[in-house]
PLY file of the C-alpha trace (Angstrom):
ply
format ascii 1.0
element vertex 149
property float x
property float y
property float z
element edge 148
property int vertex1
property int vertex2
end_header
193.63 126.80 93.01
191.66 124.00 94.63
192.09 123.55 98.35
190.35 122.12 101.37
187.72 124.28 103.03
188.93 126.34 105.98
185.79 126.69 108.09
186.90 129.76 110.02
187.59 131.85 106.92
185.50 130.21 104.17
182.14 129.38 105.71
180.66 132.87 105.69
181.12 133.20 101.91
180.18 129.57 101.22
176.93 129.93 103.16
176.20 133.24 101.42
176.67 131.55 98.02
174.45 128.62 99.01
171.73 130.99 100.25
171.85 133.28 97.21
172.64 130.84 94.39
171.52 127.30 95.31
168.57 127.55 97.67
166.50 129.74 95.30
166.71 126.91 92.72
165.49 124.30 95.19
161.89 123.14 95.33
162.30 121.88 98.91
164.14 124.77 100.57
163.65 128.51 100.92
166.20 131.25 101.66
163.93 132.19 104.57
163.90 128.64 105.99
165.69 129.23 109.30
166.23 125.54 110.03
167.88 124.89 106.65
170.17 127.90 107.13
171.08 126.87 110.70
172.00 123.35 109.53
174.37 124.49 106.75
177.57 124.74 108.85
177.03 121.23 110.21
176.10 119.89 106.78
179.24 121.22 105.10
181.39 119.91 107.96
180.23 116.35 107.26
181.86 114.88 104.17
184.46 116.65 102.05
184.39 120.30 101.04
186.65 121.63 98.28
187.11 125.33 97.59
188.29 127.04 94.43
190.04 130.32 95.23
192.80 132.56 93.90
195.11 131.74 96.82
195.21 129.75 100.06
193.73 132.64 102.01
191.40 134.32 99.48
187.63 133.99 99.53
185.98 131.06 97.75
185.02 131.60 94.11
183.50 128.13 93.99
182.68 125.34 96.38
181.95 121.61 96.08
180.67 119.42 98.89
180.54 115.64 98.56
180.47 112.34 100.41
181.92 108.94 99.66
179.84 106.00 100.84
181.28 102.61 100.02
182.03 102.68 96.30
179.74 105.68 95.64
180.76 109.32 95.25
177.73 111.47 96.09
177.84 115.14 95.18
175.85 117.26 97.61
176.37 120.90 96.56
178.27 122.75 93.86
178.17 126.53 93.60
180.30 129.01 91.67
180.18 132.76 92.23
178.06 134.30 89.41
180.89 136.60 88.27
183.20 133.60 87.83
180.95 131.21 85.93
182.08 129.99 82.54
185.71 129.74 83.71
185.76 125.95 84.22
185.70 126.29 88.02
182.87 123.77 88.42
184.58 121.39 86.01
187.87 121.60 87.94
186.14 120.98 91.28
184.19 117.98 89.95
187.27 116.49 88.29
189.28 116.83 91.51
186.54 115.14 93.56
186.23 112.32 91.01
190.00 111.74 91.13
190.02 111.63 94.94
187.00 109.29 94.96
188.62 106.89 92.47
191.69 106.77 94.73
189.35 105.70 97.57
187.87 102.93 95.41
184.67 104.61 94.24
183.27 103.17 91.03
180.28 105.44 90.44
179.40 109.10 90.98
175.85 110.19 91.72
174.19 113.58 92.07
170.80 115.24 92.12
170.19 118.43 90.18
167.17 120.68 90.54
164.73 120.80 87.64
165.09 124.60 87.62
168.86 124.45 87.02
169.37 123.54 83.34
172.88 125.06 83.24
174.03 122.60 85.89
172.34 119.76 84.00
174.29 120.69 80.86
177.57 120.88 82.80
177.08 117.43 84.28
176.07 116.00 80.88
179.23 117.43 79.30
181.24 115.72 82.03
179.71 112.32 81.24
176.79 112.17 83.68
173.57 110.59 82.45
170.10 111.25 83.77
168.65 108.05 85.21
165.36 109.37 86.57
163.28 112.38 87.53
162.01 112.51 91.12
158.78 114.53 91.02
158.41 114.85 94.82
161.54 117.02 94.99
161.68 118.11 91.32
165.20 116.79 90.85
166.97 114.70 88.27
169.25 111.93 89.43
172.40 111.74 87.32
175.06 109.02 87.40
178.52 108.50 85.94
180.71 105.39 86.10
184.16 106.21 87.45
185.86 103.06 86.22
186.50 102.35 82.56
0 1
1 2
2 3
3 4
4 5
5 6
6 7
7 8
8 9
9 10
10 11
11 12
12 13
13 14
14 15
15 16
16 17
17 18
18 19
19 20
20 21
21 22
22 23
23 24
24 25
25 26
26 27
27 28
28 29
29 30
30 31
31 32
32 33
33 34
34 35
35 36
36 37
37 38
38 39
39 40
40 41
41 42
42 43
43 44
44 45
45 46
46 47
47 48
48 49
49 50
50 51
51 52
52 53
53 54
54 55
55 56
56 57
57 58
58 59
59 60
60 61
61 62
62 63
63 64
64 65
65 66
66 67
67 68
68 69
69 70
70 71
71 72
72 73
73 74
74 75
75 76
76 77
77 78
78 79
79 80
80 81
81 82
82 83
83 84
84 85
85 86
86 87
87 88
88 89
89 90
90 91
91 92
92 93
93 94
94 95
95 96
96 97
97 98
98 99
99 100
100 101
101 102
102 103
103 104
104 105
105 106
106 107
107 108
108 109
109 110
110 111
111 112
112 113
113 114
114 115
115 116
116 117
117 118
118 119
119 120
120 121
121 122
122 123
123 124
124 125
125 126
126 127
127 128
128 129
129 130
130 131
131 132
132 133
133 134
134 135
135 136
136 137
137 138
138 139
139 140
140 141
141 142
142 143
143 144
144 145
145 146
146 147
147 148
């Protein structure tokens, strides 16, 4: 099921997943970067955080954090527990966020994916995102998808 993040019960597992699964793929952050780790609770409290879990109270199997700014949906972080990949969890989270963003009047979705994360690049491509540029300073691809047809 997809539900809103419950900080008190979800954040420990969400931060563990970010530290173990996302940060190692990043060119600009390190799992030993104390400032980055300290800022995570505040970062995931700003914007919208969706959790995929078995029940309302079970630990997160996947997590998506995003912002809406004007007519833009901006994905910040998506992580799925390694033992639960390939089960459409990321697809379900993205689809839910896109639906919510369209309801708020967003017309385009934007995200940045690390160069070292080709599986995520393939997922986003399958979902209709197109690469618009590579940003060498941070080794990320910017990908965009129109939300209106």
